[in-house]
Every structure is written in structure tokens, then in C-alpha cells.
C-alpha positions as CSV (number, residue, x, y, z in Angstrom):
1,X,103.2,104.9,99.1
2,X,99.4,105.0,98.8
3,X,99.2,103.2,102.1
4,X,101.2,106.0,103.6
5,X,98.9,108.6,102.2
6,X,95.8,106.8,103.6
7,X,97.4,106.5,107.0
8,X,98.4,110.2,107.0
9,X,94.9,111.2,105.9
10,X,93.0,109.0,108.4
11,X,95.1,108.9,111.5
12,X,93.9,110.1,114.8
13,X,97.3,111.3,115.8
14,X,97.0,115.1,116.1
15,X,100.4,115.8,114.6
16,X,99.7,113.7,111.6
17,X,96.0,114.5,111.2
18,X,96.9,118.0,110.1
19,X,97.0,117.9,106.3
20,X,99.8,120.4,106.2
21,X,101.9,118.1,108.4
22,X,101.1,115.2,106.1
23,X,102.0,117.2,103.0
24,X,105.2,118.2,104.7
25,X,106.2,114.6,105.5
26,X,105.5,113.5,101.9
27,X,107.4,116.4,100.5
28,X,110.4,115.6,102.7
29,X,110.3,112.1,101.4
30,X,110.2,113.4,97.9
31,X,113.2,115.6,98.4
32,X,115.2,112.9,100.2
33,X,114.9,110.7,97.1
34,X,116.7,113.5,95.1
35,X,114.8,112.8,91.9
36,X,111.2,112.9,90.7
37,X,109.4,109.7,91.6
38,X,105.9,108.8,90.4
39,X,105.1,106.8,93.5
40,X,105.9,109.8,95.8
41,X,104.0,112.2,93.6
42,X,101.0,109.7,93.6
43,X,101.2,109.7,97.4
44,X,101.2,113.5,97.5
45,X,98.2,113.5,95.2
46,X,96.4,111.1,97.5
47,X,97.0,113.3,100.5
48,X,95.8,116.4,98.6
49,X,92.6,114.4,97.6
50,X,92.0,113.3,101.1
51,X,92.1,116.9,102.2
52,X,89.6,117.8,99.5
53,X,92.2,119.8,97.5
54,X,91.3,118.2,94.1
55,X,92.9,120.7,91.8
56,X,96.3,120.1,93.5
57,X,95.6,116.4,93.5
58,X,94.9,116.4,89.8
59,X,97.9,118.4,88.9
60,X,100.2,116.2,91.0
61,X,98.7,113.0,89.7
62,X,99.1,114.1,86.1
63,X,102.8,114.8,86.8
64,X,103.1,111.3,88.4
65,X,101.4,109.8,85.4
66,X,103.9,111.5,83.0
67,X,106.8,110.1,85.0
68,X,105.3,106.6,85.3
69,X,104.8,106.6,81.5
70,X,108.4,107.7,81.0
71,X,109.8,105.0,83.2
72,X,107.4,102.3,82.0
73,X,105.6,101.7,85.3
74,X,102.5,100.2,83.7
75,X,100.7,99.1,86.9
76,X,101.2,102.6,88.5
77,X,100.0,104.2,85.2
78,X,96.7,102.3,85.4
79,X,96.2,103.3,89.0
80,X,97.0,106.9,88.3
81,X,94.7,107.0,85.3
82,X,91.8,105.8,87.5
83,X,92.6,108.4,90.2
84,X,92.9,111.2,87.7
85,X,89.4,110.4,86.4
86,X,88.1,110.7,90.0
87,X,90.0,113.9,90.7
88,X,88.7,115.4,87.4
89,X,85.1,114.7,88.4
90,X,85.7,116.3,91.8
91,X,87.3,119.4,90.3
92,X,84.4,119.8,87.9
93,X,81.9,119.4,90.7
94,X,83.6,121.9,93.0
95,X,84.2,124.7,90.5
96,X,82.1,127.7,91.2
97,X,79.4,128.5,88.6
98,X,80.6,130.7,85.7
99,X,78.6,133.8,84.9
């Protein structure tokens, strides 16, 4: 699934280069599976991150991690933990200064 996210985020195809189109495709895949799936959520988080939408990426990745933990998907859990750290650092860097 992460390969799909990378392709969607880096393609030169005008229809797929649009982040909204990429998100729509991933969301359609999610709903077609009829149940929460950590790999699809991970893909959605990757697409958000590629678009610079780190708060959404972080929230989605955390949901994916919870599902991966629940289903015992250790390898995916490790990948998600790494990505969550990256998304957290991006969210902190992009937050506006507080007065």
C-alpha cells in the first residue's frame, strides 16, 4: 500500500497528481474493503504527508497503528511508529507560533 501512496504522490499523470484525487482513490479502496484496515490507513497517511498535510497524516497513522496493534501486525506497527515520529516532528515545525 505504501507503494501506491508514493506513486499517487509522485506521478506526473495530471488526474493522479492532484492530491484530492489521490485521497479519493485511497478512500474508495478503504470503503471497498468494508472494514478498517491498517495498511489502507497507512497509505492514506502517506498521501496526506506527501501533500504536506501532516496533522491529518499523524491522526490517520495513529489510527492505523492502533489497528495494527490490535491485529498483531508487528512489522507494520514498526513502520507506523517510525512514520508517526516523522509526522510529529513536521507538525511541531509547522505549527504557528503561540502568543
